C-alpha positions in Angstrom: -8.8 -43.5 5.2 -7.2 -40.1 6.1 -9.3 -39.8 9.2 -8.3 -43.3 10.3 -4.6 -42.4 9.7 -4.9 -39.3 11.8 -6.5 -41.2 14.7 -4.0 -43.9 14.6 -1.2 -41.4 14.6 -2.7 -39.5 17.5 -3.0 -42.7 19.5 0.6 -43.5 18.6 -0.2 -47.0 17.4 1.6 -49.0 14.7 0.0 -49.0 11.2 -0.3 -51.7 8.7 -1.7 -50.6 5.3 -3.8 -53.0 3.2 -3.9 -51.8 -0.4 -7.2 -53.3 -1.6 -8.7 -53.8 -5.0 -5.4 -54.7 -6.8 -7.4 -57.0 -9.0 -8.9 -54.1 -10.9 -7.4 -53.3 -14.4 -6.7 -49.7 -13.5 -5.3 -50.4 -10.0 -2.2 -48.4 -9.2 -0.7 -49.5 -5.8 2.4 -47.3 -6.3 0.1 -44.1 -6.4 -1.5 -45.2 -3.2 1.9 -45.7 -1.5 3.0 -42.2 -2.8 -0.1 -40.6 -1.4 0.6 -42.2 2.0 3.9 -40.2 2.2 1.8 -37.1 2.4 0.6 -38.3 5.7 4.0 -39.3 7.1 3.6 -43.0 6.2 6.6 -44.3 4.4 6.4 -47.9 3.3 9.2 -50.3 3.9 10.2 -50.8 0.2 10.9 -47.1 0.1 13.1 -47.1 3.2 10.3 -46.5 5.8 8.8 -48.5 8.6 5.2 -48.9 7.5 4.2 -52.4 6.3 2.0 -52.2 3.1 0.4 -55.3 1.5 -1.2 -55.4 -1.9 -4.3 -57.5 -1.9 -7.8 -58.2 -3.4 -10.7 -58.8 -1.1 -12.6 -60.1 -4.1 -10.1 -62.8 -5.2 -8.4 -63.4 -1.9 -5.0 -62.6 -3.2 -2.6 -61.2 -0.6 -4.8 -62.0 2.4 -2.4 -64.7 3.7 0.5 -62.2 3.4 -1.5 -59.6 5.3 -2.2 -62.0 8.1 1.4 -63.1 8.2 2.5 -59.4 8.5 0.1 -58.8 11.4 1.5 -61.8 13.2 5.1 -60.6 12.5 4.3 -57.1 13.8 2.7 -58.6 16.9 5.7 -60.8 17.5 8.2 -57.8 17.1 6.1 -55.7 19.5 5.9 -58.6 21.9 2.1 -58.3 22.2 1.0 -61.0 24.6 -2.3 -62.0 26.3 -3.2 -64.6 28.9 -5.6 -67.2 27.5 -6.5 -68.3 31.1 -9.1 -66.7 33.3 -12.3 -64.9 32.5 -12.6 -63.3 29.0 -12.4 -59.6 28.5 -12.6 -57.6 25.2 -14.3 -55.1 23.1 -17.6 -55.0 21.2 -17.0 -54.2 17.5 -20.5 -54.0 16.3 -24.0 -55.3 17.1 -27.2 -56.0 15.1 -30.6 -57.5 15.6 -31.4 -60.8 13.8 -35.1 -61.9 13.5 -34.4 -65.5 14.2 -31.4 -65.2 16.6 -32.1 -62.0 18.5 -29.3 -59.6 19.3 -26.0 -60.6 17.8 -22.8 -58.7 18.7 -19.2 -59.2 17.3 -16.8 -59.3 20.2 -12.9 -59.1 20.0 -11.4 -61.2 22.9 -8.4 -59.5 24.3 -7.8 -61.5 27.5 -8.8 -64.9 28.7 -11.1 -67.3 26.8 -14.8 -66.9 26.2 -16.7 -70.2 26.2 -20.2 -71.3 25.3 -22.6 -71.1 28.3 -20.7 -68.4 30.1 -22.6 -65.3 31.5 -21.2 -62.0 30.6 -21.9 -58.3 30.8 -21.3 -55.8 27.9 -21.9 -52.1 28.5 -25.3 -51.7 30.0 -26.5 -55.3 29.1 -25.9 -58.7 30.4 -26.4 -62.1 28.9 -25.3 -65.7 28.5 -23.4 -67.1 25.5 -25.9 -69.3 23.7 -23.7 -69.8 20.6 -20.7 -68.3 19.0 -19.8 -68.0 15.3 -16.5 -67.3 13.5 -16.0 -65.1 10.5 -17.3 -67.7 8.2 -20.5 -68.4 10.2 -19.3 -71.7 11.7 -20.2 -72.5 15.3 -17.2 -72.4 17.7 -17.2 -73.5 21.4 -14.5 -71.2 22.6 -12.6 -68.1 21.6 -9.2 -67.0 22.9 -7.2 -63.7 22.7 -7.2 -62.0 19.4 -10.3 -64.0 18.2 -13.3 -62.1 16.9 -16.6 -63.9 17.2 -20.2 -63.2 16.8 -22.0 -63.8 20.1 -25.6 -64.8 20.5 -27.4 -64.3 23.9 -27.5 -60.6 24.6 -30.5 -59.1 26.5 -30.0 -55.8 24.7 -27.8 -54.4 21.9 -24.5 -53.1 23.2 -22.7 -50.1 21.5 -19.6 -50.5 19.4 -16.5 -49.8 21.4 -18.1 -50.9 24.7 -16.1 -53.4 26.8 -17.4 -56.9 27.7 -16.3 -59.4 30.4 -17.3 -62.9 31.4 -18.8 -63.2 34.8 -19.0 -66.1 37.4 -22.8 -66.1 37.4 -25.8 -64.7 35.6 -27.0 -63.0 38.8 -23.6 -61.2 39.1 -23.9 -60.2 35.5 -27.5 -58.8 35.8 -26.5 -56.9 39.0 -23.5 -55.2 37.4 -25.6 -54.3 34.3 -28.4 -52.9 36.5 -25.8 -50.7 38.4 -24.5 -49.4 35.0 -28.0 -48.6 33.8 -28.8 -46.8 37.0 -25.6 -44.7 36.7 -26.5 -44.0 33.1 -30.0 -42.7 34.0 -28.4 -40.5 36.7 -25.9 -39.0 34.2 -28.7 -38.3 31.7 -30.6 -36.3 34.2 -27.6 -34.2 35.1 -27.0 -31.0 33.1 -24.4 -31.4 30.5 -21.0 -29.9 31.4 -19.6 -28.2 28.3 -15.9 -27.6 27.8 -15.1 -23.9 28.1 -11.9 -21.8 27.7 -12.3 -20.7 31.3 -12.5 -24.2 32.6 -9.5 -25.3 30.4 -7.5 -22.3 31.8 -8.3 -23.4 35.3 -7.1 -26.9 34.5 -3.9 -25.5 33.0 -3.3 -23.5 36.2 -3.8 -26.6 38.3 -1.4 -28.6 36.1 -4.2 -31.1 35.0 -4.1 -30.2 31.3 -0.8 -30.5 29.3 -2.2 -30.7 25.8 -5.3 -29.9 23.8 -6.2 -32.1 20.7 -8.3 -30.3 18.1 -10.3 -31.3 15.0 -10.6 -28.4 12.5 -13.4 -28.3 9.9 -14.0 -25.3 7.7 -16.0 -24.3 4.7 -13.0 -23.8 2.4 -9.5 -25.3 2.4 -7.7 -21.9 2.8 -9.6 -21.2 6.1 -8.7 -24.6 7.4 -5.0 -24.3 6.6 -4.9 -20.7 8.1 -6.5 -21.9 11.3 -4.2 -24.9 11.5 -1.1 -22.8 11.1 -2.4 -20.3 13.7 -3.1 -23.0 16.2 0.4 -24.5 15.7 1.9 -21.2 16.6 -0.2 -20.8 19.7 1.4 -23.7 21.6 3.3 -22.8 24.7 5.4 -24.6 27.4 2.4 -24.8 29.6 0.0 -26.2 26.9 0.6 -27.9 23.6 -2.0 -27.6 20.9 -2.2 -30.4 18.4 -4.4 -30.7 15.3 -5.2 -34.4 14.9 -7.5 -34.0 11.9 -8.6 -31.3 9.5 -10.9 -31.2 6.6 -13.4 -29.3 4.5 -17.2 -29.8 4.9 -20.5 -28.5 6.2 
């Protein structure tokens, strides 16, 4: 949860907190909200701007309110998408089913995805044979903000890869083939590691304005000392930011 908060704040995106397992006898939502303040997340009821919804995934309590808050936030931010035109979106996850083959959950962000459409996702192409909603029911189309499980992939795409509907299967295969070729070429190239010399050159050329760091140490004291030192090292030419820190191997 802490890592998710750090990444969301680094990306400067709005946060909605779902306080789950409120059906348990020992549940203490107030303690959770108090701990959120340590990460600069102040809930609305305490005078902040962060929406927090108490819910139970087991009983379903609070789910409707959470969905209502998501829609309200989207309306306030004026988040809009065009349902017309070819579908574009992001792969959330993929898996291999013995009976159905490769299945991938796709989040549609633009346009509308329909059954029978050819598509390309990452290095793989395919045709939408069937789509299923979150309850496993078959759907014929999926518009912006809809998450559907898609059947018809020729290979398993990676989570986070983009997908887009194409005009024809041949165009989808051709684009996937080009991406696979580029991937093979990149794999054969020697890996270019980030060095302080290279970063210095980028700063001199004005290409680098900031450096985001993740600090992990063997003990908490070392991590805090490093974080404080990094904070003091920022200059007008380069700003150093610690987006996440923790203790571990």
